[in-house]
N, C-alpha and C positions, 0 to 999 in steps of 0.2 A: 637111614635118616640122620643119624650123626655123620659120617661122612661126608653130607651136602651142609652139612649144619658145617661145618668146621671148612669145607671149602671157601661158604657163602662168609662165613665169618672172616677170612683173611683179608679177599679186598676190602673189607671196611675200617679192618685191623688197620691198613695201608691210611687210607681215607681219615684216619685220625690221627696217625703219626705226622700225617702230610700237614691236617688241619694245624697240630700244639706247634710244630715247625714255623707254620706264618705264623703265626701268634706272637711267640714267640721273638722272634724275626721285627716284628714291627713292633714290640716292648722295647727290643734294644735298638732298634732305628730311630723311635719317638724318646729314649733316655734322655736324649741332648737331643739339642736341636743347633744348627751356626748359622748365625743370620749376620747381615751383610752393612756395612760402614760406610761411609765414601771416606776418601784418606784428606780430605777439604774439611774446614769445618762451617762446621752449620748452626751458629747460634741462635738459639738457646738448646736448640735440639739433637747436636749429635756432634760430638768431636775423634779427632783418629788418638788423641792420646789419654781420652780420660774420661769419665761417661757425663753425660750431658741428661736432660730430660726424658729426652725418647730412650735414652736409654738405662736411664732405668726406669724409665716405664717398662718397656718389652721384659727385661729381668726379673722383674717385680710378676709382671703380670703371665710368665712362661712361668715359673716359676707355682706361681698360683693355679697355673693349670697342669702341673706336675709332671716337668720337663727341667733342665736347664740348658740354663742358655749359652752359646759361645758367639764372641764377632768374631771376626776377620774384617779386617780395613782396605778394598782394593779401592779404582780410579770407581768412577761414577756410573761412567759406561759398564763396566768388568762388572760392577756390584750387580747391574741391569742385565748384562748377559751368562753370570753366575745360576740366577734363578732361573731365565728363560732356559739355563740349561737344566736345571735340577742339581747344580751341584754345590747350592746352599738351599735352606729352606723359605728364608725370606730375606727384605731388605727393609730395612728403617727408613724414614724422611720420604717416602714414594710421595708425588705430586700429581704428574699428568695423567687422567683417568685413564683420557682419551687414546692416548698413548701405549698408556701398559696394559690394558683391560683386557684382551686374550689372550694373556701370556702370568700372570697376575690375580691374585685373589683380595678384593676388597671388601670392609662392611659396607653391605648394601641396603638402604631402603629408597624402594621405587626405583629402583634401576641403577642409586645414583651411588659417589659414596655418603655415607652418614656420622658426618662432621662430630659425634657423640660419640665417638671409637677413635677420632684423634690422636697424635700425640703429642697435636700443641699445634701453633699454627710456624708460617713462615712468613716473613715479610721482605716485597722490597720498593726499590727504590731508583727514582731517576739522580745520576749525580754526573753534575756538568763546570765548564771554570768557567769562576763568576765572571759577571760583566758576559756572558757568551750570548745575551738574548735569546736563550733556549728558553721555552714556556711551557708547561707542561698542566694542562686541566683536565686533567683525567679523565680524559676519553681521546683527545690526539694531542701528539707535541709535536711547536709552532718555531718556526725558526731556523728546522734541520736540515740539509741535502746531501745529506750521507746515511749511511745506514747504522743502526743504534747495536752494536753492543753489549754479552752479555756472558758469565759462564757456558764453556762449555759443556754442552750435556743436559742443560736445566729446562728442559721441554716443557715443563708448566709454563716458564717466561718466554719461551720461545712460542707458546699457541697464543695466549692472550697476546705478543706481540701482530703475531700473524692473525687475532682474529679485528684487530685494531687499523691492519691495513696497513700497519707501519714497518716499513724495514726491515730487517736487521739482519745480522752474523754470528753464528760463536767464536769469537775469534781469538779468545785468548782461555786460558786456562784454568789460567786461578784471578779472582778480585783486585789480587795488586800490578799484576800485567793488564787488567784494566784501568785500574788506574795510574798508569806508567804511562801507559799510551794514551788518554786522557789530558794528562800534563805536559807530556808530548804536543799536543792539538792533532794526533792523529787520529783519531776523535772529536764530537759533538757533543755526545752522552752514550753515559752505559747506564744499564738495567745492571743490580750487583744487589747483595741483602743490607739492609738500614743497618745491622749490627758491622760487617765487615766497612762500612759507607762510614760509619762513626767513629770507628776507630781507626782508620786511613787518616781521616779526616784531623783527628785532633793531634795528629805528629804533621810538626813542620810543616816539610816534603809537601805534603797536601794542602797547604794552607791556601792556595787559591783557588781551590774546588767550593763544589758547596752541593748537598740534597735541596731536590724542586720540592714543593709539597704540594700536593698529597701527593701518598704516597703511592705507588705505583702499583705494588697487588699485594692482595694479604692472602694467603695460600692456605688449607690442610694437610699435613704432614699425614699419614699413613704407615702402619707396619703391617706391609702387605706379605703376600704368603705365595708361590709356587702351585702352579696349579695342581702338578703329583703331590707334593707334600698338603692340602689341603683336603683332595680326593680320599689320600689316606689316612687322615685326622678330623676330622670336621667339626669332629667335637671336641678336641682338645684347641682347637683355630678358635671355630668361637669363642670357649672359655677365655685364653687370652686377651679375645678384644672386646668380654666383658670386662676383666679382671683392668685392661686399662681405663675404661669408663668409672666404672666404680673408686677407679684409683686417682684421678683431677678433678672423679666429685668430691672428694674428702675434704675436708678444712686439713686435716694431717699435708697433705699439697699446695694446699696457698701456702705454707708456711714450708716447707720443704723446698719448691721447684724456685725460689730464687739463688737460691744457692750452688744449684745448677747451671745455670743457662750462664757461667762465663766461665 
């Protein structure tokens, strides 16, 4: 009987060691988390060289969930491929739900992203040469005969243009390139972030261009996680999203946010 008890206990000992080792490994992985940020400024949310609103929110939210975040700066498409491959835990500023929903986790309600848990909004506008005759009425662009361009890889803009049956091409990597092509009359109209457009139009070089009203698109942006990370740490992910909601709803955030916007 004693020999049987020892023999039976031995497998249990190995099982216990395996479980404890696995838990320790998960704890080590959860102790720090890497989030990807675009190498292009996306005011007021993220910046490649300093902390914007979304970076601050993500840092505080992950700390509230018990982990210390670090940020890696990559071209946007590499951020997306990195989270798809599980090389980073998450990405900041993701907007195009339909494009990314199969391989990242958004905070959802009724099957759609819940804006209560977003890190903020991204505002996009149409820019054209002054006197071009191009008009934007909120539903259609009038007076254009060539495709509308926008920064490469910005799928939320592409989706909106496609939904409106507006021909489009992402022919430039940066907003500056778009403005230069517009000024050189290689394009009739472009879509870019409102913050970028206003910054360029304040420069003498681009005084001949204008922003059309109304705004083209206001889109909620999210901290999203890879499917693998969300499956491994569902409680942590939920706590992080809830912390973002709580911080953005606070009076302190209303006072702090403007200082992080530029």
